[in-house]
C-alpha positions, 0 to 999 in steps of 0.5 A: 527524537527516541524510536520509543517516543515516535511510536507511542506518539502515532497511536490512535492516530486517524489516517485515511486510506482511499484505494483498491480493496481485494480479498487475498485469499490462499489455498494451502496444500501439498503437491505429491505428484503430477496431473495425469491431464496437463503437466502440471502439480497437483494440490491437495489442498490442507487449508483455506483462508481469506485475508484484506489486501490491496490498501485495506492491507496498509490499514491493517498495517497502520492498526498493526502499528498503533493507527486507526485507519479508515479505509476509503473504496468502493466493492460490489454488492456481491459475496467477495462483498459481504465476505469484505465486511466479515474481514472487517468486522474481525479485525474491528475496522472501520466500515464508514468510509466503504460505497458499494455498487452493483456494477462492481466486483469485489477483487479476491486474489486465491494464490495457490501455495506448497512447501513455503512456494507460491505455485499459482495466482489466480484474479477474479477482478473489474478494473475499469474506472468508476462511474462518475456517480459512485465516485461522487459518492466515494468523494462526498465519504470521504470529505464527510469523514475528514470533517467529522473527525481529525485525520492526521494524514492520507495515503492513496493505494492505487492498485489499478482497479480504476477506484482511484481517478485525476478527479479523485486525487485532486479533490481530495488533495486539495482538501488534505493541503487546505487543512495542512496534513501530508498526503502518501501515495503509492502509484501504479502504472495507469495513475503515475503521472497523476499525482501532483501536490503531494507529500510523499511519493513512493514507487517501486523501481520498475514503477519509478523507470516505466512511469517516467520511460526511464532506461537506467541501472538500479545501481545508478543512484545519479540518474535516479536523483535527476528524474526525481528531482524532475518530478518533484518540480515538476508535480510540486512532490515534497519527498521521493521515496523508490523501493529499490528491493535488493539495494534497498531504498532511495529518498529524496526532496530537491537538494539532496537524497540517501541511499539507504542499504538493504539489510541482511534477511532470509526472505520468504515472499515479498508480497505486501511489504510495500504497503508495510513500507508505505504505512509506516513512511506515512506515519513517521511523516504525519509527526515531522521526522526528516527524510532519512530517519523515515526511509531507514525504519520503513526499510526495516519495516518492509525487510521484516514482513519479507521474511513472512510467507503471505501478505502479513501486517508488522507489530510495533513491538516487532518493529521496536524490537528490531529497531 
């Protein structure tokens, strides 16, 4: 299938994104001297910016590709929550899947940037698990969305901030498998081994080795394949997709694997590249493309966003032009 037809077919897909959302705040400025109080640079702020981050950045990537993302997450009843709703409205994203809690804090990551370099990041967050009551409310909300809308796929975007639990994973994957829609996972350490019965599991190499307690080299594709096949067999997963940074990406099913080399690019910032990869892979998977094509196009998309400063999305037009 031609790439133009593929990109056309993914338009207006309804995709549920479940996971930890956050605000990515940026302080841009100039450094002209060192502080007399401590050996640190003084940043003279020239611009401030707030962006949607975490699972919400996956939603932005999906929207940029022409899909209709529905974020399902929990935020605080706080100033950050108000700002989050404002950013959602600015991007014309649905808020129907958001649950607010008085006991949660809306995660905010503040990055200080000068001269094209990130100098510092400050995280303001709560990362313990949701209360049973709030978790039940979130699950019920997701179930209602699935009933009311024609959902093409579900993404689990895990940042270890407490929104995703074993119970939530089991409940939602059961629903997805009953109605035969693909589920994709961008895991983190805490829940790494809890994802079963999903369609595509996408850790980066660090997550892959730490999750399985492996001591292997990134270039050892035989060892990666051996351990990926074990995950597929033990957890009933169709594809394992491992991002290998400068070496590209690895994808396999239970029988074969492919390595897609990284493309030569001027890397400015790798923030958010994984969000782009899982977004594009999810959309392509829902169209029934083969795993080699999914990995190849997703790898290209991830490389494009690495050329830009900050957590940004890729557009369908950008991807089509490069491909």
